C-alpha positions in Angstrom: 26.3 6.6 84.0 23.3 4.3 84.6 25.3 1.2 84.2 28.6 2.0 86.2 25.8 2.3 89.0 24.5 -0.7 88.2 27.5 -2.8 87.9 28.2 -1.1 91.3 25.3 -2.7 92.9 25.9 -5.8 91.0 29.5 -5.8 92.7 28.5 -4.9 95.8 26.1 -7.8 95.7 28.5 -10.0 95.3 30.5 -8.5 98.2 27.9 -8.6 100.9 29.5 -11.4 102.8 32.6 -10.1 103.0 33.3 -7.5 106.2 33.8 -3.9 105.2 37.9 -3.5 105.3 39.1 -6.7 103.7 42.2 -8.0 105.0 45.1 -9.6 103.0 43.5 -13.4 102.7 39.6 -11.5 101.7 41.1 -9.7 99.4 42.6 -12.1 97.3 39.5 -14.7 98.2 37.0 -11.7 96.3 39.7 -11.7 93.1 39.0 -14.9 92.5 41.3 -16.8 94.1 44.6 -15.3 93.6 48.1 -15.2 95.4 48.8 -13.5 98.4 52.1 -12.6 97.0 50.1 -10.8 94.1 47.6 -9.0 96.5 50.6 -7.6 98.5 52.0 -7.0 95.1 48.7 -4.5 93.5 48.7 -2.6 97.4 53.1 -2.0 97.0 52.3 -0.6 93.5 48.5 1.2 94.8 46.7 0.3 92.5 44.5 -1.2 95.1 43.9 1.8 98.0 44.8 0.2 101.4 44.9 1.3 105.0 47.8 0.2 106.8 46.6 -0.9 110.5 49.8 -2.3 113.2 51.3 -4.5 110.9 48.1 -5.5 108.0 46.7 -4.0 105.2 43.3 -3.7 104.7 41.1 -2.0 101.9 37.6 -1.2 101.6 34.9 -3.1 99.7 34.6 0.4 98.3 37.9 0.2 97.1 37.9 -3.2 95.8 35.0 -2.4 94.0 36.7 1.3 92.6 39.6 -1.2 91.3 37.4 -3.5 90.1 35.1 -0.5 88.4 38.7 0.1 86.7 
């Protein structure tokens, strides 16, 4: 359990420059520069939880970290 908390803190430190709600472009950049096509695929397959705001998807920083910790 302590390892999970330490890892979560490391991810929070890594992503501190990003806003709390990430646009698809920011999500892809945070994941190492993956393509937006791959980013949308992750959202479509519900591998990363997302919110739809108007016509755009947003991902919380917490959901990104949860995806990385799986």
